[in-house]
C-alpha positions in Angstrom: 49.5 360.9 20.8 48.5 361.4 24.4 49.6 364.8 25.8 51.0 365.0 29.3 50.7 367.9 31.8 54.2 369.1 31.1 54.8 372.8 31.8 55.4 375.3 29.1 59.0 375.5 30.2 59.4 371.7 30.0 57.9 371.6 26.5 60.0 374.5 25.2 63.2 372.9 26.6 62.3 369.5 25.0 61.6 371.1 21.7 65.1 372.7 21.7 66.5 369.3 22.7 64.7 367.6 19.8 66.0 370.1 17.4 69.6 369.5 18.6 69.0 365.7 18.2 67.5 366.0 14.8 69.9 368.6 13.4 73.2 367.8 15.0 73.4 364.6 17.2 71.7 362.0 15.0 73.3 363.2 11.8 76.7 363.0 13.6 75.8 359.5 14.8 75.0 358.4 11.3 78.5 359.5 10.2 80.1 357.1 12.6 80.7 353.5 11.3 79.0 350.9 13.4 81.0 350.0 16.5 83.2 353.1 16.2 84.3 354.5 19.6 83.2 358.0 20.4 86.1 360.3 20.5 86.7 363.1 23.0 86.7 365.6 20.2 83.2 364.4 19.1 81.9 364.8 22.7 83.4 368.3 22.9 81.8 369.3 19.6 78.4 368.0 20.7 78.5 369.7 24.0 79.3 373.0 22.3 76.3 372.5 20.1 74.1 371.7 23.2 75.1 375.0 24.6 74.2 376.8 21.4 70.8 375.1 21.4 70.4 376.1 25.1 70.0 372.6 26.4 73.3 371.9 28.3 72.9 370.5 31.8 69.4 371.7 32.3 69.0 369.8 35.6 71.8 371.6 37.4 71.4 374.9 39.2 72.7 377.9 37.4 75.2 378.8 40.0 77.0 375.5 39.2 76.9 375.9 35.4 73.5 374.4 34.6 70.2 375.9 33.6 68.3 375.5 36.8 65.2 373.6 35.6 63.1 371.6 38.1 63.5 367.9 38.0 60.0 367.3 36.7 60.6 369.8 33.8 63.7 368.1 32.5 62.2 364.6 32.1 61.0 365.2 28.5 64.5 366.4 27.6 66.1 363.3 29.0 63.8 361.3 26.7 64.9 363.3 23.7 68.5 362.7 24.7 67.9 359.0 24.8 67.1 358.8 21.1 70.8 358.5 20.4 73.7 357.1 22.4 75.4 360.4 21.8 72.5 362.5 23.1 73.1 362.1 26.9 76.8 362.9 26.5 76.0 366.0 24.5 73.5 367.5 26.9 75.5 366.4 30.1 72.6 364.2 31.3 74.7 361.0 31.0 75.0 358.4 33.7 76.7 358.1 36.1 77.8 361.8 36.1 74.2 363.0 36.1 73.3 361.1 39.3 76.6 361.9 40.9 76.2 365.6 40.2 72.7 365.4 41.8 74.2 363.9 44.9 77.0 366.4 45.1 74.4 369.2 44.7 72.3 367.9 47.5 74.9 366.8 50.0 78.2 368.5 49.1 79.8 371.3 51.1 80.6 374.6 49.4 84.2 373.4 49.0 83.1 370.0 47.5 80.8 371.7 45.1 83.5 374.1 44.0 86.2 371.4 43.6 84.1 368.6 42.1 80.5 369.6 41.1 81.4 372.6 39.0 84.2 370.8 37.0 81.8 367.8 36.5 79.1 370.1 35.1 81.7 371.7 32.8 82.8 368.3 31.6 86.3 368.9 32.8 86.4 365.8 34.9 84.5 362.5 35.0 83.1 360.4 37.9 82.2 356.9 39.0 79.8 355.6 41.6 81.3 352.7 43.5 78.6 350.9 45.4 78.2 347.4 43.9 80.6 344.6 45.0 81.5 341.2 43.7 79.6 338.1 44.8 79.0 337.8 48.6 79.3 341.6 48.8 76.7 344.3 48.2 74.5 343.8 45.1 70.8 343.5 44.9 70.9 343.4 48.7 73.1 346.5 49.5 73.0 345.6 53.2 75.7 343.0 52.4 78.3 345.7 52.0 81.8 344.7 52.9 83.8 347.7 52.0 84.8 349.6 55.1 86.1 353.1 56.0 87.7 353.6 59.4 88.6 356.9 61.0 92.2 357.4 61.8 93.0 360.9 63.1 91.8 363.4 60.5 91.7 360.8 57.7 89.4 358.0 56.6 91.0 354.7 55.5 89.0 352.7 52.9 89.4 349.0 52.2 87.2 347.1 49.9 86.4 345.7 46.5 83.9 347.2 44.0 82.8 346.4 40.5 80.3 347.5 37.9 81.5 351.0 38.7 80.1 352.8 35.6 82.7 355.2 34.2 85.2 354.1 36.7 87.9 353.3 34.2 88.3 356.9 33.1 87.0 358.6 36.3 88.8 361.4 38.0 86.8 361.0 41.2 84.9 358.1 42.7 81.9 358.3 45.0 82.5 355.3 47.3 79.9 353.7 49.5 81.4 352.1 52.5 80.6 350.8 56.0 81.7 353.2 58.7 80.2 351.6 61.8 80.0 347.8 61.9 78.2 347.8 65.3 74.9 349.1 64.0 72.6 348.1 61.2 74.0 349.0 57.7 71.1 351.5 57.2 72.6 353.5 60.0 76.3 352.7 59.6 77.3 353.5 56.0 78.7 356.6 54.4 79.7 358.1 51.1 83.2 359.4 50.3 84.8 361.4 47.5 87.9 359.5 46.5 90.3 360.8 43.8 90.8 357.9 41.3 94.6 358.5 41.4 94.8 358.2 45.2 97.4 355.7 46.6 95.8 352.3 47.0 93.1 352.7 44.3 93.6 349.9 41.9 91.5 349.9 38.7 91.6 346.1 38.1 89.9 346.0 34.8 87.0 347.2 32.6 84.5 344.4 33.1 83.7 342.7 29.7 80.0 343.0 29.3 77.0 342.8 27.0 76.5 346.0 25.0 80.1 347.1 25.4 80.3 348.4 21.8 77.6 350.9 22.4 78.8 351.8 25.9 81.3 354.7 26.0 81.6 354.6 29.8 82.5 351.1 30.6 82.2 349.4 34.1 85.3 349.1 36.3 86.4 346.6 38.8 88.2 348.5 41.5 90.1 347.5 44.7 90.7 349.9 47.6 93.7 349.0 49.7 94.2 351.3 52.6 93.1 354.3 50.6 93.4 357.5 52.7 91.2 360.5 52.2 90.9 363.6 54.5 87.9 363.8 56.7 86.5 366.6 54.5 86.0 364.0 51.7 83.0 362.6 53.6 80.0 363.4 51.4 77.0 364.3 53.5 76.5 363.0 57.1 78.4 360.1 58.6 76.2 357.1 58.9 73.5 358.4 56.6 75.0 356.9 53.4 71.9 354.8 52.6 69.6 357.8 52.8 72.0 359.8 50.6 72.2 357.0 48.1 68.4 356.8 48.0 68.3 360.5 47.2 70.5 359.8 44.3 69.0 356.5 43.0 65.3 357.5 43.0 65.6 360.4 40.5 68.4 358.7 38.6 66.2 355.6 38.0 63.5 357.9 36.5 66.0 359.7 34.3 67.3 356.4 33.2 63.7 355.4 32.3 63.2 358.5 30.2 66.5 358.0 28.4 65.5 354.4 27.5 62.0 355.4 26.5 63.6 357.8 24.0 65.7 354.9 22.8 62.6 352.9 22.3 60.9 355.7 20.4 63.9 355.9 18.1 63.9 352.1 17.6 60.2 352.1 16.6 60.8 355.1 14.3 63.5 353.1 12.5 61.2 350.1 12.3 58.3 352.0 10.9 60.5 353.6 8.2 62.1 350.2 7.3 58.9 348.2 7.1 57.2 351.0 5.1 59.9 350.8 2.4 60.7 347.0 2.6 58.6 345.0 0.1 57.8 341.4 0.8 55.1 339.0 -0.6 53.4 341.6 -2.8 53.3 344.7 -0.6 55.2 346.6 2.0 56.0 344.8 5.3 54.2 347.7 7.1 50.9 346.7 5.4 50.9 343.3 7.2 48.4 343.3 10.0 50.8 341.6 12.5 53.4 344.3 12.0 50.9 347.1 12.4 49.3 345.6 15.5 52.7 344.9 17.1 53.9 348.4 16.5 50.6 349.7 18.0 51.1 347.5 21.1 54.6 348.8 21.6 53.6 352.5 21.1 50.9 352.0 23.8 53.4 350.4 26.3 55.9 353.3 25.9 53.2 355.8 26.4 52.2 354.0 29.6 55.8 354.0 30.8 56.0 357.8 30.2 52.9 358.3 32.3 54.3 356.2 35.2 57.6 358.0 35.3 55.8 361.4 35.4 53.6 360.2 38.2 56.6 359.1 40.2 58.4 362.4 39.5 55.4 364.3 40.7 55.4 362.3 43.9 59.1 363.1 44.5 58.5 366.8 43.7 55.7 366.7 46.4 58.4 365.7 48.9 57.6 361.9 49.0 60.3 359.2 48.8 58.1 357.5 46.2 59.9 354.2 46.4 56.9 352.2 45.1 56.2 354.6 42.3 59.8 354.6 41.3 60.0 350.8 41.4 56.8 350.5 39.3 58.3 352.9 36.8 61.6 351.1 36.6 60.2 347.6 36.1 57.5 348.7 33.6 59.7 351.0 31.6 62.6 348.5 31.4 60.3 345.8 30.1 58.4 348.1 27.7 61.6 349.4 26.2 63.1 346.0 25.9 60.0 344.7 24.1 59.9 347.7 21.7 63.5 347.4 20.7 63.3 343.7 20.3 60.3 344.3 18.0 62.3 346.8 16.0 65.2 344.4 15.6 62.9 341.6 14.5 61.0 343.7 11.9 64.3 345.1 10.4 65.7 341.6 9.9 69.3 341.6 8.8 69.5 345.4 9.1 68.2 345.0 12.7 71.2 342.8 13.8 73.7 344.7 11.7 75.4 347.8 12.9 74.7 350.2 10.1 71.7 351.1 12.2 71.9 351.7 16.0 69.4 348.9 16.8 71.9 346.2 17.7 73.6 348.6 20.2 70.2 349.5 21.6 69.2 345.9 21.9 72.3 344.9 23.9 72.1 347.9 26.2 68.4 347.7 27.0 68.8 344.2 28.3 71.1 345.5 31.0 68.5 348.0 32.0 66.5 345.2 33.8 69.5 344.6 36.0 71.2 348.0 36.6 69.6 350.5 39.0 68.1 347.5 40.8 67.1 344.2 39.2 63.4 343.7 38.3 63.1 341.3 41.3 64.3 343.9 43.8 61.7 346.4 42.6 59.0 343.8 42.5 59.8 343.0 46.1 59.3 346.6 47.0 56.0 346.8 45.2 54.8 343.5 46.7 55.7 344.5 50.2 53.3 347.5 50.0 50.7 345.5 48.1 50.4 343.0 51.0 50.6 345.6 53.9 46.9 346.0 54.2 45.1 342.8 53.3 41.3 343.0 53.8 40.3 339.6 55.3 36.6 340.6 55.0 36.9 340.0 51.3 36.8 336.2 52.1 33.8 336.3 54.4 31.6 334.3 52.0 34.2 331.6 51.6 33.6 328.2 53.2 36.4 326.6 55.4 37.0 323.0 56.0 34.4 321.7 58.5 33.4 325.1 59.7 
């Protein structure tokens, strides 16, 4: 396989993560009947094991309970975690808490970090990220945001309607994106607030029924905010800079999502290779059929390319760049590559692919959502295209004849 320029520290961390997955997490996954909900006790056991293997919360600074690794160095470990739906939960690299912890680390005050970041890292509390709104509100175009937060004395009063708030059903705190100044462009008039989920006026309407719910331990909440009051110190970061803060969260979070899903794709292909090697049909093993071998080879190539794109985007972020185009390219390509790989695995495993004795059915349902969450394909393609057409060289058409010229 192609080797990447991962540091020695990144490689060693990923090796420990792989050992945890192979020796603890995946065997525990196999003990669970298909469709079984993951218990809190199981999560606690797996997190204890992650600490023993020295891979717990590697992306968080040591002073807040993590291991203090650079973002670039944790990417291979995120991929290892993605090989099982239990992996991210075990290593505390699970969405949305992973992204929320990153935002709190970057923008939180010392008090906010003590009250919310540290307990999040420990797994003592859970969080949700409330940005997306129902139709005619913020979605693929976040500038359409309708949720508001108005200052009254030393409090903020929040009114609005959110949904697809991952983890919102069981969250202890919500990071809420709201409009704080309606007289300026949304890019300059939005802010982020820390809202206790049990605050007066927070109404958890429902857990939105969705594709892949059987393999999704977090759920996605619909939430209404009706005159919710929070003290002014619950403003996260700077007033009016919410869009900038959210971008700081979303860019890295999209890349970690890509790596978790590429790990899922790797596991799916591993299952497919094992199954087709053992499965006999028409005189020999299915793995001996040329179509199967070529298709697996195609998918392996695509996943390797996705890994390379993500690392290039992470390097750009580490160099201090916003890397919006690089992140968008990574997101679109990785989402499609992982979807194709998992679809191939399902197809080649036949009845065992669509059954739930293996994790492929859960993978299949979850990966389709990846092309929508964290920005739909079309939003990212718009970002890529905008830069692609910024500097069109008209001299390239100098030899072309025009009508009656």
